[in-house]
Backbone bond lengths (Angstrom), bond angles and torsions (degrees), N, CA, C in turn:
res aa  C-N    CA-C-N  psi(-1)  N-CA   C-N-CA  omega(-1)  CA-C   N-CA-C  phi
1 M - - - 1.440 - - 1.527 108.37 -
2 K 1.313 116.31 140.42 1.456 121.04 177.08 1.531 109.19 -91.75
3 V 1.330 115.29 156.53 1.458 121.16 179.21 1.528 110.06 -55.83
4 R 1.334 118.22 -40.93 1.474 121.08 -177.65 1.535 112.75 -63.26
5 D 1.349 117.35 -15.92 1.458 121.48 177.96 1.537 112.77 -81.64
6 L 1.329 116.78 -10.78 1.467 120.25 177.42 1.524 109.47 -69.36
7 K 1.301 116.42 140.74 1.463 121.55 178.74 1.534 109.08 -59.33
8 D 1.325 116.48 132.04 1.464 124.87 176.95 1.530 114.53 71.36
9 W 1.343 118.32 17.42 1.465 119.68 173.59 1.516 108.51 -91.97
10 P 1.308 121.65 137.14 1.461 127.64 -3.21 1.523 111.29 -80.48
11 P 1.332 116.04 151.02 1.459 118.72 178.89 1.529 110.53 -72.77
12 Q 1.316 115.65 159.64 1.467 121.20 174.71 1.525 108.12 -90.60
13 P 1.333 117.25 144.30 1.463 119.33 178.06 1.521 111.30 -73.44
14 S 1.310 115.96 159.71 1.451 121.74 175.69 1.519 109.49 -67.61
15 A 1.334 117.26 145.35 1.455 122.54 -179.26 1.529 110.40 -95.10
16 F 1.328 116.56 146.49 1.462 122.34 -178.29 1.529 111.20 -133.28
17 G 1.310 118.75 76.89 1.462 121.04 173.86 1.510 114.24 97.34
18 K 1.327 115.51 172.51 1.454 122.42 -173.28 1.526 113.64 -67.57
19 S 1.325 117.84 -35.02 1.459 120.13 -176.15 1.517 112.55 -87.83
20 Y 1.287 115.91 4.48 1.458 121.46 -177.56 1.530 110.87 -65.61
21 V 1.310 116.52 129.83 1.456 122.02 176.48 1.523 107.74 -109.66
22 V 1.309 116.21 123.92 1.461 121.10 -178.72 1.529 108.51 -76.73
23 P 1.343 117.02 121.98 1.460 118.78 178.14 1.525 110.55 -75.17
24 T 1.309 116.15 152.26 1.454 119.78 174.46 1.520 108.69 -74.23
25 A 1.320 116.62 162.86 1.467 121.03 177.85 1.522 110.53 -64.13
26 E 1.312 117.37 -23.84 1.468 121.59 178.00 1.529 110.98 -76.25
27 E 1.329 117.12 -33.56 1.467 122.00 -179.56 1.530 112.27 -77.37
28 A 1.317 117.17 -34.99 1.465 121.86 -174.68 1.528 110.71 -77.24
29 I 1.320 114.94 130.44 1.466 122.12 -179.67 1.527 109.13 -107.68
30 V 1.319 116.37 129.40 1.471 121.00 179.58 1.521 108.48 -63.73
31 E 1.335 115.75 125.00 1.462 120.81 179.74 1.528 111.74 -103.79
32 R 1.350 115.85 -47.57 1.471 118.73 179.07 1.519 110.63 -169.50
33 V 1.324 114.72 157.80 1.464 121.57 173.44 1.523 106.52 -90.26
34 V 1.320 115.54 131.16 1.463 120.95 -178.97 1.517 110.82 -90.85
35 N 1.340 116.24 -47.37 1.451 119.17 -172.00 1.522 111.22 -162.42
36 V 1.315 115.12 148.36 1.458 121.77 166.94 1.521 105.74 -126.07
37 H 1.317 115.41 123.72 1.465 120.87 179.52 1.521 106.99 -131.76
38 G 1.310 115.55 107.21 1.462 119.29 -175.25 1.515 109.14 63.32
39 K 1.325 116.23 -122.28 1.466 119.02 -179.77 1.528 112.67 -100.23
40 R 1.339 116.99 8.77 1.467 121.92 179.02 1.525 110.63 -100.47
41 I 1.316 115.90 133.74 1.453 121.26 178.96 1.525 108.80 -125.73
42 T 1.322 115.68 136.93 1.455 122.43 178.57 1.523 107.66 -120.55
43 F 1.328 115.43 132.34 1.457 119.69 176.92 1.520 110.35 -141.87
44 I 1.336 115.12 163.63 1.459 122.12 -179.15 1.524 108.57 -108.56
45 G 1.327 114.60 136.00 1.452 121.50 172.89 1.519 108.01 -124.88
46 T 1.320 116.65 152.59 1.456 121.51 179.87 1.518 109.03 -121.51
47 A 1.335 115.29 134.51 1.465 121.44 175.11 1.519 107.59 -139.82
48 K 1.318 116.15 127.22 1.475 121.20 -179.36 1.528 110.88 52.64
49 E 1.329 115.60 43.41 1.463 124.47 177.45 1.532 114.36 64.64
50 I 1.332 117.11 15.00 1.460 121.17 176.58 1.521 108.64 -112.31
51 K 1.331 115.85 129.93 1.465 121.14 179.74 1.525 109.70 -81.20
52 H 1.328 115.45 139.71 1.451 122.49 179.39 1.523 108.15 -129.17
53 T 1.315 116.55 140.21 1.454 121.88 178.03 1.520 109.04 -97.13
54 Y 1.326 115.53 132.86 1.459 122.18 178.09 1.520 108.71 -116.69
55 H 1.324 116.14 137.03 1.460 122.65 176.76 1.521 107.01 -123.07
56 F 1.320 115.70 129.92 1.462 119.63 -179.53 1.516 109.13 -135.17
57 E 1.322 116.14 136.41 1.454 121.00 176.32 1.520 108.54 -107.60
58 A 1.320 115.54 113.33 1.463 122.40 179.08 1.523 109.65 -79.52
59 P 1.327 117.29 164.81 1.470 119.72 179.00 1.531 113.40 -62.30
60 N 1.340 115.93 -29.21 1.468 119.91 179.46 1.531 108.95 -159.44
61 E 1.329 116.26 172.58 1.463 122.06 -176.11 1.528 112.09 -64.47
62 E 1.308 116.69 -37.14 1.464 120.69 -179.52 1.532 110.90 -62.16
63 V 1.316 117.53 -43.54 1.473 121.53 177.40 1.529 109.85 -65.97
64 A 1.336 117.56 -39.68 1.467 121.22 178.66 1.528 110.85 -59.51
65 L 1.315 117.06 -43.42 1.463 120.47 179.31 1.524 111.70 -67.17
66 D 1.330 116.74 -37.51 1.463 120.40 176.93 1.527 110.44 -67.44
67 L 1.323 117.01 -39.95 1.453 120.90 177.87 1.524 110.39 -64.46
68 R 1.323 116.87 -37.49 1.470 119.98 175.45 1.524 110.12 -57.60
69 R 1.321 116.36 -46.83 1.466 121.49 179.44 1.528 109.57 -58.61
70 I 1.316 116.66 -45.75 1.464 121.69 -178.98 1.528 110.98 -63.36
71 L 1.321 116.70 -45.45 1.465 119.89 178.93 1.526 111.22 -61.49
72 E 1.327 116.97 -42.62 1.467 120.32 179.60 1.528 111.42 -63.64
73 L 1.331 116.83 -34.28 1.469 120.43 176.69 1.524 112.09 -73.95
74 N 1.334 116.62 -17.52 1.455 121.25 -176.50 1.527 113.85 -109.73
75 V 1.329 117.31 19.22 1.463 120.04 173.73 1.533 107.13 -58.21
76 G 1.329 115.63 130.78 1.462 120.96 -177.98 1.514 113.50 96.31
77 N 1.318 117.00 -8.76 1.468 121.86 177.31 1.521 109.53 -105.13
78 S 1.321 116.61 163.38 1.461 120.51 -178.84 1.525 111.28 -71.60
79 V 1.315 115.30 153.46 1.467 121.36 175.49 1.528 108.70 -59.89
80 L 1.325 117.08 -38.03 1.464 121.11 179.07 1.526 111.18 -59.85
81 S 1.334 117.68 -43.39 1.465 120.64 -176.76 1.522 112.71 -66.69
82 V 1.334 117.70 -23.77 1.467 121.32 177.51 1.524 109.72 -60.90
83 G 1.316 116.52 -29.69 1.466 121.09 179.87 1.516 113.76 -60.07
84 D 1.340 117.72 -23.16 1.460 121.63 179.53 1.532 113.48 -79.21
85 A 1.343 116.11 -12.34 1.466 119.80 -177.58 1.529 110.27 -72.41
86 E 1.308 114.44 146.01 1.464 121.58 179.81 1.517 109.65 -92.01
87 L 1.331 116.94 125.78 1.462 121.11 173.86 1.513 109.38 -72.92
88 S 1.334 116.87 142.91 1.461 119.35 178.24 1.529 111.19 -89.17
89 V 1.339 116.34 -8.99 1.465 122.08 177.60 1.527 109.03 -127.29
90 D 1.316 116.29 159.03 1.479 120.70 177.91 1.504 111.35 -106.96
C-alpha cells in the first residue's frame, strides 16, 4: 500500500489567523517529524519560508511508525511526493 492510499492523506496544515494561506501538498516541504504518539504523527512542513504543523492519524501504531520512517527519509521533499512511498506494513 502506498502512503497516498491512507485515508485523509495528505493532511492539511494547522491554520494560524485570518490571513493564513494554506499551502498545497506540492508546495509544502517536509522539514522534520515532531512526534509519534500511538497512531498520531505530527510533523513540520515549510512553504514560502513559513512553518506549518501537520497532524495525521494513521490506522494503527505500526503504520504511524512506518510513516515516521518514510517522512524522515523524505525530509526536503514535498508532502505530496511522500504519497508515492510504499508502506512496509498495512
